[in-house]
N, C-alpha and C positions, 0 to 999 in steps of 0.2 A: 823737410821730412817730418818735423814736429807738427807742422800744420796738417799734414795728411793724417797722422795718427789721431789727432784731436777730432778731425772731421769724421773719420771712420768710427770713433767711439761715440760721437754724437748720433750718428746714424744707427749704430747698434742699440743704443739706449732707446731710440724711438721704436725700432722693431720689437725690442723686448717688451716695451710697454703695450704694444699692440697685441702681442700674443697672450699677455697675462690677463687681459680684460675678458670676462666671461661673455660668451655669445648669447644673445637673446634668441631663443628658438621657439617657434610656435608650432602647434599641431597642424598638420596638413589635413585637408578634407578626406584624403584616403585613409589616413591613420584614424581619424575620428569615426569614419564609416566602419572600419574593421573592428574597432572597439565596440561599437553599437551592435554589430552583427554577432560578435562573440557573446555579448550579454543576452541578446535575444535567443540564441541557441541554448545557453545555459538555463534561461527561464523556461523555455519550452521543454527541455529535458526534465526539469523539476516538476512541471505541471503533469507531464506524462507519467512520471514515477509516482506522483501523488495519487493519480487515478488508479494505478495498479495496486498501490497500497490499500486504497479504499476497497477495491474489489476483493483483495486477499482478506482484509479484516472482516468483511461481511461473510465470506466463506468460513472463516475461522469461528466466528460467533455462531453460525449455523451448525457447524460440527460440534461445538460445545453443547448447544441445546439438544442436538440429536443424541449425543453421548449421555446426557442427563436422562432423556426419555428411554434410551436403550438400557441404562442401568435400572431405571424404574421398572421396565418390562421384566428384566431378569429377576429382580427382587420379588415382584408380584407373582411371577410364574414359579419361583422357588417356594413361596408360601402357598400357592394354589396350583399344584402340578397337574390337576385334571382339567383345568380351563384351557380351551383352545385359544391360540393367538388371535384368530379372526374374530373372537367375541370380545376382545379388549376394548375398553372405552377410556377416554381421557379422565373421566371421573374416578375410575378404578385405579388409575396410575398416579394421580396427584399426591396421595399420601406417601407414595414411595419415591418421589423426586428427591434427589440428594441435596438440593439447595433450599429445602423447606419452602418451596414455592406454593402459593395458594391457587395458582391457575397453570394450565398447560402452557409451556413456552411457545412462542411464535418465532418465525424467521423472516427477515427482510430480504427481498430479492434484489437483484442488481438494478432493477428499474424502480425500486422503492416500494413495491407492493408487499403487504403483509401476508405471509403464507403460513398455513398450519402444518403440523406434523402428523403424518398418518401412522397410527399406532396399531392398526390391524394387520400389519406385516412385520416380519422379523428379519433383519433389523429394521427399525423405523426409518421412514424416508420423509423428505419434505414434499408435501403435496402441492402441485402447481395450480390447483383449483379445479382441474379437470380429471383428477384421479391419477394422472401421470406423475412419476417422480421428477422433481426439479433438481437438476444437477448441471449447472452451466460449466463446470470444470471439465466435463466430458469423460471423466474416469470414475468408476464406482469404488476404486480402492485407494484414492489419494487422500482421504479423510478431510476433504473440503467439500461441503454441501452434502456429505454423507457420513455414515459411521465408519465405513471402510471395512475391509475383511482381511 
């Protein structure tokens, strides 16, 4: 009987030592592929968001420039109430710009082209170069690419 207990205890010690050893585990090809795919999705979402932020920033800068010209128009017309809006020129409005600018502000389009501000209409608009108002946002009241109403 003593011999059996000793033999069982020796076997138990061997099994216990096997369980306590840490297992070496490597990544499988499927796990590595999943991690790479998740990283690629996160990078593409970041790139897409960065593009949307750039578009929004250009629109915001355009609206700030337009607000500056809009304020200059209002100040000039307050000092000269008999002047028609259609006769305004950038030279007349430059002294009334709120940021002490020495030239009329310009706007950068989504494609990178430099566009001028049309001051002969009230409120002023970004001129696409062909006399048509440039507003890629599609809404004249969202205050992006326009002064809004």
